[in-house]
C-alpha positions in Angstrom: 26.4 0.0 13.5 23.3 -1.8 12.2 20.1 -1.2 14.1 18.7 -4.6 15.0 15.2 -3.2 15.1 15.5 -2.2 11.4 14.9 -5.2 9.2 14.6 -3.5 5.8 16.3 -0.2 4.9 16.3 1.8 1.6 19.0 4.5 1.4 18.6 7.0 -1.4 17.5 4.5 -4.0 17.2 5.5 -7.6 16.1 3.5 -10.6 15.6 4.6 -14.2 14.1 2.8 -17.2 15.3 4.7 -20.3 13.8 8.2 -19.9 11.5 7.2 -17.0 12.6 7.7 -13.4 10.8 4.8 -11.6 12.3 5.5 -8.2 13.8 8.8 -7.2 15.7 9.0 -3.9 13.7 6.5 -1.8 14.8 6.3 1.8 12.8 4.4 4.5 13.1 1.8 7.2 10.8 -1.1 8.1 11.2 -2.1 11.8 10.6 -5.3 13.6 6.9 -6.1 14.0 5.5 -3.2 12.0 3.5 -2.8 8.8 4.9 -0.1 6.5 2.7 1.0 3.7 3.8 2.3 0.3 0.7 4.3 -0.8 0.2 5.6 -4.3 -1.2 5.1 -7.8 0.1 3.0 -10.6 3.5 4.3 -11.7 4.4 5.6 -8.3 7.4 3.3 -8.0 6.1 0.8 -5.5 6.7 -2.4 -7.5 10.2 -1.3 -8.6 11.1 -0.6 -5.0 10.0 -4.0 -3.9 11.8 -5.8 -6.7 15.0 -4.0 -5.8 14.6 -5.2 -2.2 14.0 -8.8 -3.4 17.3 -8.8 -5.4 15.3 -9.1 -8.6 16.7 -5.9 -10.1 19.6 -3.7 -9.0 19.3 0.0 -8.2 21.1 2.5 -10.3 22.1 4.4 -7.1 21.8 3.9 -3.4 21.7 0.9 -1.1 19.2 -1.6 0.4 19.8 -3.8 3.4 17.6 -6.7 4.3 18.4 -8.1 7.7 21.8 -6.5 7.2 22.4 -8.1 3.8 22.9 -6.4 0.5 20.6 -7.7 -2.3 23.2 -6.8 -4.9 26.2 -8.5 -3.3 24.4 -11.2 -1.2 21.1 -12.1 -3.1 20.9 -15.6 -1.8 21.3 -14.4 1.8 18.5 -11.9 1.2 16.2 -14.5 -0.3 16.5 -16.6 2.8 15.0 -13.9 4.9 12.2 -12.5 2.7 8.8 -13.5 1.4 7.7 -11.7 -1.8 4.1 -11.8 -2.9 3.9 -10.0 -6.3 0.7 -8.5 -7.8 0.2 -11.7 -9.8 1.2 -14.5 -7.5 1.5 -17.8 -9.5 -0.7 -20.3 -7.8 -1.3 -23.5 -9.6 -5.0 -23.7 -10.4 -5.1 -27.5 -11.0 -3.5 -28.2 -7.6 -5.5 -28.1 -4.3 -4.8 -25.7 -1.5 -2.8 -28.3 0.3 -0.9 -29.3 -2.8 0.1 -25.7 -3.5 1.5 -25.3 0.0 3.5 -28.5 -0.4 4.8 -27.3 -3.8 6.1 -24.1 -2.3 7.5 -26.0 0.7 9.6 -28.0 -1.9 10.5 -24.8 -3.7 11.8 -23.2 -0.5 13.5 -26.4 0.6 11.5 -26.5 3.9 12.9 -29.4 6.0 10.7 -32.5 5.8 10.3 -32.7 9.6 8.8 -29.3 9.7 6.4 -29.4 6.7 3.3 -30.9 8.3 3.4 -28.6 11.3 3.9 -25.5 9.1 1.2 -26.6 6.7 -1.3 -27.1 9.5 -0.4 -23.8 11.2 -0.9 -21.9 8.0 -4.2 -23.6 7.2 -5.6 -22.5 10.5 -3.9 -19.1 10.3 -5.4 -18.3 6.9 -8.8 -19.9 7.6 -8.3 -22.2 4.7 -8.5 -25.5 6.6 -12.1 -26.3 5.4 -10.9 -25.8 1.8 -7.6 -27.8 1.8 -8.9 -30.2 -0.9 -10.4 -27.5 -3.1 -8.5 -26.7 -6.3 -6.9 -23.2 -6.3 -8.8 -22.3 -9.5 -12.1 -22.8 -7.7 -11.3 -20.4 -4.9 -12.7 -16.9 -4.5 -10.4 -13.9 -5.1 -10.0 -13.4 -1.3 -9.2 -17.0 -0.7 -6.7 -17.1 -3.5 -4.9 -14.1 -1.9 -4.9 -15.9 1.5 -3.4 -19.0 -0.1 -0.8 -16.9 -1.9 0.2 -15.3 1.4 0.4 -18.8 3.0 2.7 -20.0 0.3 4.8 -16.9 0.8 5.0 -17.7 4.5 5.9 -21.4 4.2 9.6 -20.8 4.9 8.9 -18.4 7.8 10.6 -15.3 6.4 11.5 -12.4 8.6 10.4 -9.7 6.1 7.3 -9.8 3.9 7.0 -7.7 0.8 3.4 -7.7 -0.5 2.7 -5.8 -3.7 -0.9 -4.6 -3.8 -2.2 -7.8 -2.2 -5.8 -6.7 -2.0 -6.3 -5.2 -5.5 -9.5 -6.6 -7.0 -10.6 -8.3 -3.7 -14.0 -7.7 -2.3 -14.3 -5.4 0.8 -15.0 -8.2 3.3 -12.0 -10.2 2.1 -9.8 -7.2 2.2 -10.8 -6.7 5.8 -10.1 -10.3 6.7 -6.7 -10.2 4.8 -5.6 -7.1 6.8 -6.6 -8.9 10.0 -4.2 -11.7 9.1 -1.4 -9.2 8.4 -1.9 -7.7 11.8 -1.6 -11.2 13.3 1.8 -11.5 11.6 3.2 -8.4 13.1 2.1 -9.6 16.5 4.4 -12.5 16.1 7.3 -10.2 15.2 7.4 -10.3 11.4 8.0 -7.1 9.4 5.8 -6.1 6.4 6.2 -3.7 3.5 2.8 -3.5 1.8 2.0 -1.5 -1.3 -1.6 -0.4 -2.1 -3.4 2.1 -4.2 -6.2 2.3 -1.7 -6.0 5.3 0.5 -8.3 3.8 3.2 -5.7 1.0 3.7 -3.1 3.6 4.8 -4.9 3.8 8.2 -4.3 0.1 8.7 -0.5 0.6 8.6 1.8 1.6 11.4 3.7 4.0 9.1 3.3 5.0 5.5 5.1 6.7 2.6 2.9 8.6 0.1 4.6 7.9 -3.3 4.0 9.7 -6.6 6.1 9.5 -9.8 8.9 7.7 -8.0 9.2 10.1 -5.1 8.1 10.0 -1.5 5.9 13.1 -1.0 5.5 12.5 2.7 6.0 9.8 5.3 4.9 9.2 8.9 2.1 7.6 10.9 -1.5 7.6 9.5 -2.4 9.9 12.4 0.3 12.4 11.6 -0.1 12.6 7.8 -3.3 14.8 7.7 -1.7 17.3 10.1 0.5 18.3 7.1 -2.6 19.5 5.2 -2.0 23.2 5.2 -5.4 24.5 4.0 -9.0 24.7 5.0 -11.5 22.2 3.6 -15.2 22.1 2.7 -17.2 19.0 1.8 -20.1 19.3 -0.6 -22.8 16.7 -1.0 -26.2 16.5 -2.7 -28.1 15.9 -5.9 -26.7 19.0 -7.5 -23.1 17.9 -7.2 -22.2 18.0 -10.9 -23.6 21.5 -11.3 -21.8 22.6 -8.2 -18.5 21.2 -9.5 -18.9 23.0 -12.8 -19.6 26.3 -11.0 -16.6 25.8 -8.7 -14.3 25.1 -11.7 -15.4 28.5 -13.2 -14.9 30.2 -9.9 -12.6 33.3 -9.9 -10.9 32.0 -6.7 -7.6 30.9 -8.3 -6.2 28.9 -5.4 -9.4 26.8 -4.8 -8.7 23.1 -5.4 -11.7 20.9 -6.2 -11.5 17.1 -5.9 -14.1 14.5 -6.4 -14.5 11.8 -3.7 -17.2 9.5 -5.0 -20.6 11.1 -4.1 -19.0 14.3 -2.7 -16.6 17.1 -3.4 -13.8 18.4 -1.3 -12.7 22.0 -1.9 -9.5 23.2 -0.4 -9.1 27.0 0.2 -7.3 29.4 2.5 -9.3 32.3 4.0 -12.8 33.0 5.4 -13.3 35.3 2.5 -12.6 32.4 0.1 -15.2 30.3 2.0 -17.9 32.9 1.6 -17.1 33.2 -2.1 -17.2 29.4 -2.5 -20.6 29.2 -0.7 -21.9 31.9 -2.9 -20.7 30.1 -6.0 -22.7 26.9 -5.3 -25.8 28.7 -3.9 -28.9 27.3 -5.5 -27.2 24.0 -6.7 -29.1 21.8 -4.3 -26.1 20.8 -2.2 -25.1 20.7 1.4 -21.8 22.2 2.4 -19.8 22.0 5.6 -16.2 22.2 6.9 -14.4 18.9 7.5 -11.1 17.6 8.8 -8.7 16.5 6.1 -8.0 12.8 5.4 -4.8 11.1 4.2 -6.3 11.2 0.7 -6.9 14.9 0.9 -3.3 15.4 2.0 -2.0 13.2 -0.8 -4.0 15.3 -3.4 -2.8 18.5 -1.8 0.8 17.4 -2.1 0.4 16.3 -5.7 -1.1 19.7 -6.5 1.0 21.9 -4.3 1.2 24.5 -7.0 -2.6 25.0 -6.9 -3.6 22.9 -9.9 -7.3 21.9 -9.7 -8.1 18.2 -9.6 
C-alpha cells in the first residue's frame, strides 16, 4: 500500500552510460513537506537521478514513484505533479520578469482565471515584485535563480526537483534562496535539492551523501557526523603549508589529512597518534586543537574509508 506521506520514492535505481555507472542502487524517499538533499561533487549521480524522476530518461534497473505514478509508464501523469529546475534553467533574457512567468504559465497550460493570482503570489513570494518590468538578462545571478524557481512553481507542483540551484550564486542570495525553499515546505510541498556545497546539507531535513553513483550515507544533518568513527584535530596558522607537508611525510599510516580552506583537519585513532601528530607539526607556527566532526569531515572519511590521505 502506497504511503501517502511519501511523494517521491527511488527503489534500487541503476543507470549506466557505456562503461560508466552513473547511479548505482539509489533508494530514498522524499516525504510531504520536507527538503531532501542530494549532497556530492560533480559526477556523483545527482543530475541523472533527477532526470529519471522527471521521466526524461529511463532507469536500467529499479523503479521510481512520483505521487504514486511511474515515470516510465505514466510520464504525463508524473509531469503534472513535478516542477524541475535543471542546472541551466532556460529563462528568456529579452523577456521581462512578468513576461517570463506568463510564458511558463502558457507552457504549463495554467487556467486563464488563475494566472493573475498565481503571478502576483509568486512575485511577492520571490521578492521580485519591484523588478517585474526588468528584462531577465539584466537580473543578478540570485534574482535569475528566484525567477527560475517562480517559473517552475507557476503550475503549483507537489514535488520540486532542483538541480544545484545555488551554484555560482553569491552567499547572500544563497541564504535568501534557501529561506524561500523553507517557506515552500511550510505550505506542504516536497523538495529534492542537489548541491555540491556541504554547508547546505545542514539546511535540509534529510540528506544522502552521494559519490560515484552510490549513497555513502543518509540521514538527518544532525545524525550524519555521529557516523565519523575517528578522532579529529584542527590545525590553523601561518605555517599551514609546512605543517601539511610534514604530516604527509608522517609515519602514522592511518592519519588522514584534509585541507579545509585556511585550516587542516587530521583524522586519527589513538592518543598515541595524537602525540605523534603534535610532535610532527611542532615548530611549524600553527595552532592545533581537537574538534567535533562536520558533515564534510564525515563525507571525506567515507570516501577514504581505506585510509587514503586527501
